[in-house]
N, C-alpha and C positions, 0 to 999 in steps of 0.2 A: 123509442122515437123521441127525438128532440123537438122542442117548441121554442122558436125565437120570436122576439118582438120585431115589428117592422123596422125600427131603428137599428137593432142588432143585425138584421138581415142586410140592410144597406151597408153597414160597416164591414161585415164578415162574409160577403157574398161568395168569394172563392172557397172559403172553408165550408160554407153551407152547401155549395154545389158538390164538393168532394164528399161530404157526409151523406148527402142524398144518394150519390152514386154507390157508396159503400153500404148504406142501410136500406135503401129503396124508397125512403120517404122522409121528408122533413116538413114540419108545420111552421107557418108564419102567421102570427096573430097581430091584427091591427088594433088600434086604440079603441075602436068601436066594438071590439069583441069578435068580429068576423075572422075566421081562420081559413087559410089557404094551404093546400098541400103542394109541395114541390116534389115531383116524382120524375126520375130520369126516363127518357124515352128508350125503348128497346130498339136496338139496331137490327133491322131485318137483313139477314144474309142468305144468299142463295146456297142450296146444297151443292151446286156446281162450282161454287167459288172455292177452289182448292189451290194450295200453293204448287208452284211448278217445281220440277226437279231438273237437274242437269244430267243428261245421259248422252253417251257417245254412240248414237244410233242414227242412221240415215232414214229419210222418209221411205225409201225403197224397202229397207229392212222392216219397218213398221208395217207397211202394206203386206209384205210376205208373211209376217207373223199373223196378221188378221186373216188373211186368206187360208193359211194353214189351220187356224182355229175354227174357221167356218166349215172346213171339210169334215171335221170330226162329228 
């Protein structure tokens, strides 16, 4: 885990953000000795958020397939 001074963090913010994303945590230390952790937020995604596909099928064909599957 990398520790940066406050001044370094101001000058290298883009690099520090990238490093925090890659490693999970970067520390920034102020002159008075206090230390702060920079941790990237986790993006919550829905399990229903799936990519779409291109299919040459009509709505009627989909309905028929579902009805056939329910008969079994």
